[in-house]
N, C-alpha and C positions, 0 to 999 in steps of 0.2 A: 504493500499499499504506500503510495506516495501523495503528497499534497500539491495542488496547484497554487499559483501565486494568491488566489482568493482564498485559499483554505480548503477548496474542493478536495475532498479524498478520492483518488482514483486507483484503479487496479490496471496493471498493464499485462495483458497476456496475448497469446496467439489466437488469432481469429479461428473459429470452429464451425463445423457444419450448422450446429444450433444457433449461429449468430445470423442466419439467413434473414429472418424478419427484422432483427436489430439493424442489419445493414440497410435493408429497404427503408426502414423509418429514417435512420441517419442520412441517406441520400436524399429522401423526402423532405427533410427540413433545410436543406442546403438552398441558399439564395442563388439566384441567376448569376450574381457577381462571383460568388464563390466557385459556382461551377465552371463559369469562363475561366477564372485565373487558374484551376486545376487542369482542365481539359483543353483550353486554348480555344474554345468555341462555346456557343450557347447550347446547352442541352436541357431539356425538361427533366430528364430522368436518365438512369443507367438501366442497362438491360439485364435480364436475367443472366445472361452469359457472364457479364461483368461481375455479378454478385458471385456466381459459382467460381469464377477464376480466382477472386480474392480469397475465398473460403478454402479453395484447393491448393493455394500457394505453399502453404507449410508442409504439403504432403508431397511436393514435387521439387524440393531443394530450395525454394525461395522463401521470404520471409513476409508475413503479413500479420502486424500486431495492431491490437486496438487498446484504447484508453476507455476504460469502463467506469461510469460514475458510481460511486459507492452509495449514494443515496437511493439511486434506482438501478438494481442489480443488473440490468441488461441494456441500460442506455449507453450507446457507443457515443463518446464525446469527440473522439478522433482516431485516426488510423494512419499507419505508415506501413510502406512496402518497399521490399528490395527484390528486384528480379536480377538473377546472377547470370553472368556470361562466365561459365566455368573455365572455358578455354583461355579467356583473357584474364581470369581471376579478378574480375571487375563487376560491379552491380549497379544497377540504374535504381535510384531510391525516389520515393515520393512521399509526401505527408498532406493529410487534409483534415481539418478541424471544423466541427460544427459551428455555424455562425454565432450562436449563444455562447460558445465556449472559447471563442478566439480572444487573444490578449491575455490569457491566464497561464500562459507557459505550458499548455497541454501539448501543443505541437513540438515543442522542445524535448519534453519528457518522453513522447512516444517515438520521436525520431532518434533521440539518444539511445533508447532501447534497441531499436532496429540496427542502429550503427554498431553498437556493441556486439549484438548477434552476429553480424556481417564480419566483424574483426575477428570473433571466435571461430567462425567457419573458414578462416584463412584467406578471405579476399584481401586483395592488395590496394584497391581503391573503390570508391563509390562516386557516382556522378549523379547530377540532377539538372534537368532542363527547367528553367523557371522563367516565367513571365516577366518581362522587364518592368511592368507596372505592378507586380506583386511585391511590394516592398517589405511586408512582413515576412515572406518565405526568403527573400534574398537576404534580409538581416539574419534570420535564423541559420541560413547556410553559413554565413561568414562567422557567426558566433561559435558554431560547431567545428569550425576550421576548414570548411570548404573553400576554395579560392576560385576565382574567375578562370575558366578554362579556355574561354573564346570570347570574342568581342560579341556584343548583341547582334543578332541577325533576325529578321522576320518576327521581331517581338519577343524574342526569347533569347536567354543567355545560359550557356552550359557553365555548371560549377563542379568542381572535383575535390575530393576528399582523399588524400593518399595516407595509407597507414605505415 
């Protein structure tokens, strides 16, 4: 159990098959702005296939972790994922936090956990492609040691963290 900046108690754990409904609710609560900053385009919702992919990540060598609110035992407040490229010993990472939970340090907590797991699995580096207008995500990446790996192009910039 960890505490967010506002004192909210959260658990960090791997996404599990029983999280399917919780993930649907999580994505259903996201604003259009948050969806755009995460996916780079406007989306009304995510597909069943997307939910299944996230849930299955921990069973195919990747990482998908959730920050779960302690007050409501199944409310997902944020998620972080790492998709590995084993050949290159590198992983692509992403983080997404529910609108009402943004600014509380939950993104940092869940991403730090995913980064730690990636390091334990022997990855040499992680990278993230971040929208140039997503200042909170860019700042979070920098706080965790990610550095700019390319100049901005097409509204996005790549950041990298080497272990």
